[in-house]
C-alpha positions in Angstrom: 35.1 50.9 -46.4 34.2 46.8 -47.8 35.8 46.0 -51.1 33.3 43.4 -52.7 34.3 41.4 -55.3 32.3 38.5 -57.4 33.4 36.4 -60.2 32.5 38.2 -63.4 32.0 41.4 -62.0 34.6 44.1 -61.5 35.5 45.0 -57.7 33.6 48.0 -56.0 34.0 50.0 -53.0 31.0 50.3 -50.6 31.0 52.6 -47.8 28.9 51.6 -44.9 25.5 53.3 -44.9 26.2 54.6 -48.6 23.9 54.1 -51.4 24.5 51.8 -54.0 24.0 51.5 -57.7 20.5 50.6 -57.5 18.2 48.0 -55.8 18.3 45.9 -58.9 22.0 45.6 -58.8 22.1 45.1 -54.8 19.8 42.2 -55.4 21.9 40.6 -58.0 25.1 40.8 -55.8 23.1 39.2 -52.7 21.8 36.6 -55.3 25.6 36.0 -56.3 26.8 36.0 -53.0 23.8 33.5 -51.2 25.6 30.6 -52.0 28.4 31.6 -50.3 26.9 32.9 -47.2 24.7 29.9 -46.7 27.8 28.0 -45.7 29.7 30.8 -43.8 28.2 30.4 -40.5 28.8 26.8 -40.7 32.3 27.3 -41.2 32.6 29.8 -38.6 31.2 27.5 -36.1 33.3 24.7 -37.1 36.3 26.7 -37.0 35.4 27.6 -33.4 34.6 24.1 -32.4 38.2 23.2 -33.9 40.0 25.9 -32.1 38.5 24.8 -28.6 39.2 21.2 -29.4 36.0 20.1 -29.1 34.2 16.7 -30.4 31.5 18.2 -32.4 29.4 16.9 -35.4 27.6 19.7 -37.5 24.3 18.7 -39.2 22.5 19.9 -42.1 18.6 19.8 -42.3 18.3 16.1 -43.6 20.8 14.7 -40.9 23.8 15.0 -43.4 27.2 15.8 -41.8 28.6 19.1 -42.7 31.7 18.6 -40.6 33.5 16.5 -38.0 36.0 18.2 -35.8 39.4 16.6 -35.6 38.4 15.7 -31.7 35.2 14.0 -33.0 37.2 12.1 -35.5 39.7 10.8 -32.7 36.6 9.8 -30.6 35.0 7.9 -33.2 37.8 6.6 -35.0 37.2 3.0 -35.7 33.5 3.1 -34.5 31.5 5.6 -36.7 32.1 6.6 -40.3 30.5 8.9 -42.7 29.1 7.4 -45.8 27.2 9.5 -48.7 27.4 12.3 -46.1 25.7 10.4 -43.2 27.0 9.4 -39.8 27.0 5.4 -39.6 28.4 2.6 -37.5 31.5 1.4 -38.7 31.2 -1.9 -41.0 33.5 -3.9 -38.7 31.0 -3.6 -35.8 29.2 -6.7 -34.6 26.1 -4.4 -33.7 26.1 -1.9 -36.4 22.3 -2.1 -36.9 22.0 -1.0 -33.5 24.6 1.4 -33.7 22.7 3.2 -36.7 19.5 2.9 -35.0 20.6 4.8 -32.1 22.8 7.5 -34.5 19.5 8.3 -36.5 17.7 8.8 -33.2 20.2 10.9 -31.7 20.5 13.0 -34.8 16.8 13.2 -35.2 16.6 14.7 -31.4 19.2 17.4 -32.6 17.0 18.4 -35.9 13.6 18.3 -33.8 14.9 20.9 -31.3 15.7 18.5 -28.7 18.4 20.8 -27.2 20.4 19.4 -24.3 19.3 15.8 -25.0 22.2 13.4 -24.0 22.5 10.2 -24.9 25.3 7.6 -24.1 26.0 5.1 -27.1 28.4 2.3 -26.7 29.9 1.3 -29.4 32.2 -2.1 -29.1 34.0 -1.4 -25.9 33.8 2.3 -25.9 31.2 4.5 -24.7 30.4 8.0 -26.4 28.4 10.6 -25.1 26.4 12.7 -27.6 24.6 16.2 -26.7 22.3 17.1 -29.0 22.1 20.9 -29.7 19.6 22.7 -32.3 21.3 25.6 -34.1 19.6 28.9 -33.0 17.5 30.1 -36.1 18.4 27.2 -38.1 15.2 25.7 -38.8 13.6 29.1 -39.5 16.4 30.1 -42.0 16.0 27.7 -45.4 19.2 29.4 -46.3 21.0 28.5 -43.4 22.9 25.3 -43.9 23.7 24.1 -40.3 20.5 23.0 -38.4 22.1 21.4 -35.7 25.1 19.9 -34.2 26.0 16.9 -31.5 28.8 17.6 -29.1 30.7 14.4 -28.7 33.0 13.1 -25.7 34.1 9.9 -24.6 31.7 8.6 -21.7 32.9 7.2 -18.6 32.9 3.4 -18.4 30.3 1.7 -16.4 31.1 0.3 -13.3 
């Protein structure tokens, strides 16, 4: 049995497979739940990445940052920043324009379905490895906020 409680509605019990109070009532409930469910998958994916300690950057449809994992924050501290919801090179970098162009390309690869595209980005004296991954079904579902993610890790220094 599931207990559903929505703001401004009394809680109600719904037995799995049971008929509800009517099709229109169910549609109203789904409509009210939609904003909550849109971010649920993104939150679950973010929690999974956090639990595994993976550096990951979760992306919305226009390349906006939905979440940076703690590992991603550590790896990019002082190198990259989020401004107005977008990932940019830190203002203190001498080559922030180059870094911003590279980030736009990396994010574009992820959003265009370029699964597995790997890019090494040199930022200052640090090399970061990014792997673009389109989220399964994200592009087909307009309500799904999470469209792609970037896996990020420190890359070995060039010899």
